[in-house]
C-alpha positions in Angstrom: 66.6 -2.2 -30.1 63.1 -2.0 -31.3 63.9 -3.5 -34.7 65.9 -6.1 -33.3 63.4 -7.3 -30.7 60.3 -7.0 -33.1 60.5 -10.4 -34.4 60.5 -11.7 -30.8 57.7 -9.8 -29.9 55.7 -11.4 -32.9 56.9 -14.8 -32.0 55.4 -14.2 -28.4 52.3 -13.1 -29.9 52.2 -16.2 -32.0 52.7 -18.3 -29.2 49.9 -16.3 -27.2 47.6 -17.2 -30.1 48.6 -20.8 -30.0 48.1 -21.1 -26.3 44.6 -19.6 -26.5 43.6 -22.3 -29.1 45.0 -24.9 -27.1 43.6 -23.7 -23.9 39.9 -24.4 -24.1 37.2 -22.6 -22.6 35.3 -24.7 -19.9 32.8 -25.9 -22.5 35.2 -26.7 -25.3 37.7 -29.3 -24.7 41.1 -29.1 -26.8 42.3 -31.7 -29.4 45.4 -33.1 -28.0 46.1 -35.3 -31.0 49.9 -34.9 -31.4 51.2 -34.0 -35.1 53.4 -36.4 -36.6 57.0 -36.2 -35.5 59.4 -34.7 -37.7 62.9 -34.0 -36.0 64.9 -31.3 -37.3 67.2 -32.3 -40.0 70.8 -32.8 -39.4 70.1 -33.4 -35.6 71.9 -36.7 -34.5 71.8 -36.1 -30.9 72.1 -39.4 -29.2 70.1 -38.1 -26.1 67.5 -36.4 -28.1 66.9 -39.7 -30.3 66.8 -41.6 -27.0 64.2 -39.2 -25.5 61.9 -39.1 -28.7 62.2 -43.0 -28.9 61.2 -43.3 -25.1 58.2 -41.1 -25.5 57.1 -43.0 -28.7 57.2 -46.4 -27.0 56.0 -45.1 -23.6 53.3 -42.7 -25.0 54.2 -40.4 -22.2 54.4 -37.4 -24.6 54.5 -36.3 -28.0 57.9 -35.8 -29.9 58.3 -32.2 -31.1 57.2 -31.7 -34.9 59.3 -28.8 -36.2 58.7 -28.6 -40.0 61.6 -26.9 -41.8 60.9 -23.1 -42.6 58.6 -22.9 -39.6 60.8 -21.5 -37.0 59.4 -18.3 -35.6 62.6 -16.9 -33.7 66.0 -18.1 -32.7 67.8 -17.4 -29.5 71.4 -17.9 -28.1 72.0 -20.7 -25.6 72.1 -18.2 -22.8 69.0 -16.7 -23.7 67.3 -19.9 -23.9 68.4 -20.9 -20.5 67.2 -17.6 -19.1 63.8 -18.2 -20.7 63.6 -21.6 -19.4 64.6 -20.5 -15.8 62.3 -17.6 -15.8 59.3 -19.8 -16.7 60.1 -22.3 -14.0 60.6 -19.8 -11.3 57.3 -18.1 -12.3 55.4 -21.5 -12.2 56.9 -22.3 -8.6 55.7 -18.6 -7.3 52.2 -19.6 -8.7 51.9 -22.8 -7.3 53.0 -21.9 -4.0 50.1 -19.5 -3.9 47.9 -21.9 -5.2 48.5 -24.2 -2.0 47.8 -21.2 0.1 44.4 -20.2 -1.7 43.1 -23.6 -3.1 40.8 -25.9 -1.2 40.3 -28.7 -3.6 42.8 -31.5 -2.7 43.5 -32.2 -6.2 44.4 -28.9 -7.1 46.6 -28.5 -4.2 48.4 -32.1 -5.4 48.7 -30.5 -8.9 50.4 -27.4 -7.4 52.6 -29.5 -5.3 53.8 -31.6 -8.4 54.3 -28.1 -10.3 56.7 -27.1 -7.5 58.6 -30.4 -7.4 58.9 -30.8 -11.1 60.0 -27.3 -11.9 62.5 -27.2 -8.9 64.2 -30.2 -10.5 64.0 -28.5 -13.8 65.9 -25.5 -12.3 68.5 -27.6 -11.0 69.1 -29.2 -14.3 69.4 -25.5 -15.9 71.7 -24.2 -13.1 74.3 -26.4 -14.1 74.2 -25.3 -18.0 75.8 -21.8 -18.1 75.9 -20.4 -14.6 76.5 -16.7 -14.6 76.3 -16.4 -18.3 72.7 -17.3 -18.4 71.3 -13.6 -17.9 67.9 -11.8 -18.6 66.9 -11.1 -22.1 63.9 -8.9 -23.5 62.1 -12.1 -24.0 62.2 -13.5 -20.4 61.6 -10.2 -19.2 58.5 -9.9 -21.3 57.1 -13.4 -20.3 57.6 -12.4 -16.7 55.4 -9.3 -16.9 52.8 -11.2 -18.5 53.0 -13.7 -15.5 52.7 -10.8 -13.2 49.4 -10.2 -14.8 48.1 -13.7 -14.3 49.3 -13.5 -10.6 47.4 -10.4 -10.3 44.1 -11.8 -11.7 44.5 -14.9 -9.3 44.8 -12.4 -6.3 41.5 -10.9 -7.3 39.4 -14.2 -7.3 36.9 -13.7 -4.6 36.6 -17.4 -3.4 38.6 -20.7 -3.5 36.4 -22.1 -6.3 36.9 -19.1 -8.6 40.6 -19.3 -7.6 41.0 -22.9 -8.8 39.3 -22.8 -12.1 41.4 -19.6 -12.8 44.7 -21.2 -11.7 43.8 -24.3 -13.8 42.9 -22.2 -16.8 46.0 -20.2 -16.6 48.2 -23.3 -16.3 46.6 -24.6 -19.3 47.5 -21.6 -21.3 51.1 -21.5 -19.8 51.8 -25.1 -20.7 50.6 -24.8 -24.2 52.6 -21.7 -24.8 55.7 -23.2 -23.7 55.5 -26.3 -25.6 55.0 -24.2 -28.9 57.9 -22.1 -28.0 60.1 -25.2 -27.7 59.0 -26.7 -30.8 59.1 -23.5 -33.0 62.0 -21.5 -31.2 64.1 -22.9 -28.4 64.7 -26.4 -29.4 65.5 -25.2 -33.2 67.9 -22.6 -31.6 70.1 -25.5 -29.9 70.6 -27.6 -32.9 74.4 -27.5 -32.2 74.0 -27.4 -28.2 73.5 -31.2 -27.6 73.5 -31.2 -23.8 71.2 -28.2 -23.4 68.8 -29.6 -26.1 68.7 -33.0 -24.3 67.5 -31.0 -21.1 65.0 -29.2 -23.1 63.5 -32.3 -24.5 63.1 -33.4 -21.2 61.4 -30.4 -20.2 59.1 -30.6 -23.2 57.8 -34.0 -22.0 57.1 -32.4 -18.5 55.1 -29.7 -20.2 53.1 -32.1 -22.2 52.4 -34.1 -18.9 51.4 -31.1 -17.1 49.2 -29.9 -19.8 47.2 -33.2 -20.2 46.7 -33.2 -16.3 45.6 -29.6 -16.1 43.1 -30.1 -19.1 41.5 -33.1 -17.1 41.7 -31.4 -13.7 40.2 -28.2 -15.0 36.9 -30.1 -16.4 36.8 -32.0 -12.8 37.1 -28.4 -10.8 34.4 -27.0 -13.3 32.0 -29.9 -12.7 32.7 -29.8 -9.1 31.8 -26.1 -8.9 28.7 -26.4 -10.9 27.5 -29.2 -8.9 28.1 -27.2 -5.6 26.2 -24.3 -7.0 27.3 -20.8 -6.5 30.1 -20.5 -3.7 29.1 -18.4 -0.7 31.9 -15.4 -1.0 30.9 -14.1 2.1 32.9 -16.2 4.1 36.0 -15.7 1.9 38.0 -18.5 0.1 40.7 -21.0 0.8 43.7 -19.4 2.7 43.9 -15.8 3.4 42.2 -13.7 0.5 44.6 -10.9 1.6 47.7 -12.9 1.0 49.8 -11.4 -1.6 51.9 -13.0 -4.5 54.9 -11.5 -5.9 56.8 -12.6 -8.8 60.4 -11.8 -8.2 62.2 -10.5 -11.2 64.8 -12.8 -12.8 68.2 -11.5 -12.2 
């Protein structure tokens, strides 16, 4: 078991490093210039081609660039669905908590958008493999990492600190998922065209969320700096004692 899962643990570590490089500190904006599109060889999926063409024409998202030989890990179709399902479910949990704790109207609106978009994504995923999509070591590890993020958000003493921590966490999460889609999940589905088409749509969603989160993080930071040090004696937005629990994926 340990030997089999070791490459995937290395894969997740690489994604974490990529996310760290893409998720800037408040004083170091990220370079979001997309890499040139290089669709995987042999992929003639019409849905994927239409998605890539739409993105290039509309400029809404960068097409995935997956140079040959740079795939970090491969997964079964069932595992891919499980990973995507866990990620969307955890994102919804965090966004629901953000709506309770945040005071910034833009952060609340962002959280509402995350809930709506990922609820739709879950609906698409639910129709793919049904009961065949089960938990796997990778999705379980990702969920444990998300629980650490949730715990950190609970410890934020005021609304301003929570808002900045939430937006920064979302930047890291979106960047990690884009990297994972490009380097593992999409290459794993070369023969599963319908599932691959859904993942291409999900990738566009993650890119749009990342761009929005980067912009909003900077404005939240500027707002906090302008307002000065928040008064933590009165508590933050919502009930500081409110708890966030991420339900294990079954």
